[in-house]
N, C-alpha and C positions, 0 to 999 in steps of 0.2 A: 330338169330347171329349177324346179320353183324350191327345191330341197336343196339348193345349192347354197353356202351362204355367200352374201353379197359384201363386195370390197371394194372403195373407191380406188381410182388409178392415184399412186402417190403415196397411198397411206402403207404404212409398215406392217407385214403381217407378224412380225414379233419385234422384239426390242434390240438393239445392236450389241454387241456387246459392250461396245464402249460407255453405250449407254448404262448397261446394267453394274459394272465396275465401278461407275461412279458416286454413288452413293455409298459403296463400300469406303471408297478413297476419302469421302469427306468427313465421315464417322472416324476413321483414324485420324485425319487433321486434326479434326476437333479433342480429340481425346489424348493428342500428343500438345496438343496448347492447352489443355486442361493440366496437364502433368507438367507444363514448363509455368503455367501461373501459380500451379503449386508451389512449386519449389521455387522461385521468386519470393511468393509471399511469406515462404518460410524464413528465407535468408534476410527477407525485410525484418522483420518480429526479431531474428537473431541478431541483426545489428543495432537494432533501437534499445537492447539491452547493453550496448557494450557501452559503460560510462566511467572513467576515472573518478566520478563523484555517484557512483551508485546507492539506491538506499535498498540496501541487503539485512532482511532478518537474521541471514544465516552468519553474521558476524556481531557479536555483543561487545558492545564496546562497556558496559554496565550492569549490575548486578539484577536490577529489574528486566533486561533483556536475556540476562543470561539464564535467569529461572525460568523466563517465557519459554525460550528455545532449547531447553531442556526437555520442559514439558510436550513441546509441540514436538520433537525428535520421539520422545518414546510412541504419543497419537500416532505419529505417521507412519514407523517402522512397524507398530502394532497391527495397523490397517492395511500394510501391505501387506504383510505375512497372510492375515487374514484371507485378504482379497486374492491370493496366488493359492493359497491351501483350497477355497471353496471353488474357485475356478478350473483347478487342477483335477481336482477329486468330480466336477461337472462335465469338464470336457473326457477323462478317463470313462464316465461311464456312459457318454453319447457313443464313442468310437467302439469301445470294446462291448458294451451290449446293443449296439444299434442292429435294427431287424433289415435281415437279408431276405433276398428271393428266394420265396416256398418254404419259410419260416412258417409256423402255426402260430396263431394269435395267443397272446400267453395269458394266463390265468389270473385274476386279479385277486391280488391277494391284501390282508389288513395293513401289514407293516411288522418293523421291528420297534414296541414300545421301549427296551431298554435303550436302542440306540437315539431314538428319539427324546427321550428324557435324557440322556445324555449330551445332543447337539442344544439342547436348552439350556443346560445347568452351564455352559460352558462360556457362550456369549456373554449371558447373565452377570458371572464372575467378571468377565473382562470389563464390561460397560459399568460394574461395581467399582471396580478396582482404577479402573482409568478417571473416573466422576470423583474418586474420594482422593487419589492423588490430585486433579483440576483443584478441588476444593481447597487443602493444604496449601497448593500454591498461590492461588489468590490472594487467602489469608496472611501468606509471608510475605507478598510483596505489597500489602495494603495499606503501610507506614513503615516511614525510614527506621533504623535500627536506634534503640533510645543511646545508646552507649557510643555513640559517633559523634561527628563534628555536628553543631547546630545547623538546621537547614535553611537554605537561604530560600524567601518567599518572593515565589515570582508570580503576577497575575495576568493571566491570558486572556483576551478578549478577542473573540473573532468576528470580523467585517466582512462584508463584501468589497473589494476579496483580498482581505492582507490580517496580519496579527499585528495587535499591540501588546507591548511586552511590561509590563509596569512593576517595579522594584519599589517597592512601599518604603523600605528602610536599608541603604546600604550606606553604612557607618553616616549615619545619618543624613543621607542624599535621596530623595526623591527621587528615579527615575524613569523614563518612558522613550522607549525606543519602538520600531516600528521593522519588522520581517527581520529581525536581527536581535536573537538571545546570546546573551555571554554569561557562560558561566564557568565557575571554577571547578577544578577537577579536584577528586578524592572528598567532595561533598555533599551533602543530598541535596536536591532542589523541591522543595515543596511547592507545585503549581496548583494556582486554583484557575478554574477553567469556567469562563461562559459568552456567551455571545450576544451582541450587538442588533442582529437582525433576523439570519435565519440560523437552522442547525449546522455548525461544521463539525471539522471532528480533526481533531490533533493529534500529529501523529510523525515520531522520531525515532524510524525503525531501529537503528543500530543503541538506541538508549531506552526504548519501551515501547508498547503498546499503543491501540488507537483508544483513543476516550474522545466522545461527543462533547461540544460546547453548543449549549440549551437555552435559547431567549429563556429570559426569568428564573432559570436552574441554575446554580451553582456545582458543577463537579470537580473532585480534586484526585492528584495524582502526584507521583513524586517518581523522579532517577537520578541516576549519579552516574557520571563519566569517572570511570577507575584508571589511574594512568598506567596499571599492570596489565591492561587488556588492549593498552592503546599504542600499538606499534610504531607511532610518527613522534616527529620532535612537535612540543606545543608550541604555539596555539596550533589548535585542529577544527578545521571547520567540516560539520557533517550538515547534512539537509534534512530539511522536514516538508511537510505539505500537508494541506487541507486532505483529508479522504472521506468526507462525504457532498457529494455532487452537492453544489449550492449555488447555481447558476450561472449565466455566459462565461464569466471569467474564472469559472474554479479550476481548470487546467493550471492556469497562471497563479494559482494562492500558495506559494513555496515562500521558505524561511531559512534562513540560516542559523545552525548552533555554535558559538564558538568556543571551545575547549580550551582553557587559558591557566595558568599556575595561579594561585590563590595572590600572589603578590603584584602578579601584572592585571588580575583583576581588581583589585585594590586601585592601583596606578591610573587601569580607564575608568575606573568610576569616579576617582579624584578629580581627572581630568574631564569629565563628562559637563558638556555644558557653559562652558567659560562665557562671557561677554566678548560678542565678537569685535576683533579690530576695527577702530574707528579709521578705515580710509576710504577714498574716492570710490574704488571700486566695490566694497562694503554698500555703503550709501546707494550705490546706483545698483547694486543686488536686492536691498533692501526695499526701494522704489517698485522695482519690477514684480516684487513677490507681493506687494500689497495691492500692485495694481491688479492682480491677476489669479495668482496662485491662492491666494487666500478663500476664493470660492469655493473649494476642495478639500484644500489641504491648510497646516499648519506648522507653527514650530513654537518652541518652547520661549516664551514672554509673549506676543501677542496675544488677545482674548478672542480673535476669531477663533470656533471650535475646526475639527476636521469634519466638515459636512461626509465626503464620500469618499477620499481617498488618506494614503498614509499622512503620517507625522513626517515631515522631511526632516526632522532635528538628527545634527551631524550629518546631513551629506554636502 
């Protein structure tokens, strides 16, 4: 009697079949939910990339973007080839020479000196070749061609969280716009970049790569929109954005680049900033603007500086 195990009445001697199968069912449901969640997230990310105004670097509208894309394609396909070659050899060695049950422990050997030297020279030559190509590309796109049209100067200032575009001299006019950059087609645009507060990054994917706007420091770049690379009727609107995390509204720091014929650009510049029509509605709007808006915004004319928001000239 003393050796018999004691069991309370009503306590199960072993788990029932339904209870033992329950954890497996829960695991199966959890796995199915994880797969479904992964598919939904993949679909969500795919849909996010669908836009008629996509900012794609795969579509170059100018010489700078085209040369950068050519370099990127070479780097990409060389790296893809190296990756598949190395991984293919690695997988072959793992599967072909894997240890099987009963195999003796293999002897330790030194290796193959000739093969090791060869596998050192090949990547060295590849890296040097790609590096030299990159350097030549950087020098090639550093300045606009000397034998082309005279560049149009545009000074870009980054603010939290908008871009200011200043045209120092367009047919004798001084023009400043906000979040809208108008450029003539087939003409180099010389750009001077600086920041008024924190580091920003200027990026128009279809025209050129990114370049930072740094406080107390000036960077320079150029780009050009070529008519023979744009398969749409002008004017064409391209989109750019700040590509450097710069604060709370960084995601909203976008701007437009409107590519126009030279004649249309000259007409826009000539018509820019005429005196407002002196009507009752204009007077009422001026009163509203002066009462509230000038705390943050400005327009051409009033002396109040834009303290923390965009210029509203032209809106």
